[in-house]
C-alpha positions, 0 to 999 in steps of 0.5 A: 487120893480119892480126889485125884481118882475121881478127876481121873475118872471124870476125865476118862469118861469124858474122852471116851465120849468125845474121842472114844478111841483114846478113851477106851485105850486109857481105860485098858491102862493101868494107873499109878500116882507118884510124886517122884516125877514133875508131871505125867509119863508112861512108865513100865509095868512087867512087860507092858506100859502104865500111866504115872501122874503127879497128883499135885501136878493133875490137880492143878490142871482144868478138865480140858488140859487133863484131857490133853495131858491124857492124850499126850501120853497115849499118843507117845504109846501109839507111836512107839516112842518108848522103844524107839528111844535107844535108837537115837544117841541124843536123848534130849532132842529125841524127847523134844522131837516126839513131843513136836510130833504129837503136840500136832494132833492135840488142841493147843489150849488143851496142853498145859503151859510149857508145851512144845509146838512148832512155832516154839522154834520159829527160827526153824520153820519146821515142816508140819506133821514131818515125823519124829525122825525128821524132827529129830535130823532137823534138831541135831543139824542145827545142833552142830552149829550154834543152836538157835536161841530158842532151841538152847532155852529148851535144852538149858531147862532139861536137867533130867527132872523137867517136864521135857525130859520123860523121866519114866522113859529111863525105866525102859533103857535097860531092857534087852531087845527081846523084852522091848519087842515083847513090850511093844507087841503088848502095845501093838495088841492093846491098840488092835483091841482098842481099834475093834471095841471102837469100830463096834461102838460105831466110832472112828479110829483117829486120822493120826493112827489109821494108817498105823492100825491098818498095818496091824490088822491087815492080812495079805491075801493068800498066795495059795488056793489053800481051801481047794489044795487041802481038800484034795491033798488030805482027803477024808477027815480022822478028828471027829467032835460033837455039836450041840443043835438048838432046834433038834430034841435028843431022841434017847434024852428029851430034855437034852439038845440034839447032837450032831457029829462033825469032823475035821482034820488036825494038820500039823504045820511046821514052821521053820524059825531058824536065823536063816529065815527072814522077818519078812519071810516069817510074816509070809508064814503067818499070813498063810497060817491065818488062811489055812486056819479059814478053810476050817481045819485044825491047825497045830503049830510047831516052831522049829529051828534045830529042836521044837521050841513050841507046839500050840494050836493056831489062834489068829487072834493071838499075837505070834511070838517067834522062838528059835533063830538057830541053825536048821533041822527038819528031823525034829518036826518029822519025828513028831509027826510020826510019833503021834501019827494017829493024832495028825491027818497031814504035815505041812512045813513052812520053810526057806528050804535050806537044811539037809533032807530029813529021814523017815519023811511021811507020804503025806507031807507038803513043803511050802516054800517062801517066795523069797527062796528057791525050791529045795528039790531034794526034799521028799514029798509034794513041794510048792512056792508061795507065789 
């Protein structure tokens, strides 16, 4: 076990030097050694993923092949193949299609014998970098007739325990849709963290993952001038806090730093997470919350459908888990604001507007309608629509 651990550590260090993104991504993953799998694979680890490695197989590889195998598994994780598999009826063809996609980003001599490449199936004349979905379609189309000899040869080897079967992926099959989303969110979080670390080390995000990382980290421009509007809408601050000053001494206690009293607003933002709100609208709300937070105000988010499902301070660095997706009622958030009137400065509600008018709505309420819906003019207070 010591030898395999040392081999893995050496391969990880070399990968960090040669391809920093993959090396850093690998460092953040849990690794286990197993003898019930033929080679290596990605397995389940709680709501996340981990790398499972067959000791005998890994020791049989040279240094370059070890890095190639590790990069192969990291690409499967990055491209979301673990949770995509259930979307395809023929798992054997999906396994082949997934390998065909990612192996184009690995040096051929860095993979052990038996790796799948486009020219493994010369009869099919598969296009380069077409993606797993397209390769699956082409393979499925071939199988509707008589599969070519090269494809049939690989399919015949897939007995459930071959290197092409991705045996550890079966651990993800019994997950519910909610659990699969949690796994994918965890992977996306790791990808974003790894990309940030890579850039800080003056490294580059690999070209094959650049678009994916960009989609995960890009924040859409604000649809509204939150800084100017909130200054006019809220007015004076009601929440105060102290800040230590390094360059100013405390007049009363000479050994301590000086203190400065600063003020902030604590805004309660209700987010409509009912079933009538689309995923696109929720992403729009998330983007606007980020821009609200940038104005310097304290933002407390209350997710609500027919009841309040969570109340927590907004953190732009934290992945946002949607809670709710039932019916719609604005009243619970209104009641929360009225109950804690001295705590929150103002109330902003992000919604599609599809609900009954609430009672006892405070005067300093702003209803923000998504760009996908019509403004509900029956709601009391100020109303705007995202552009």
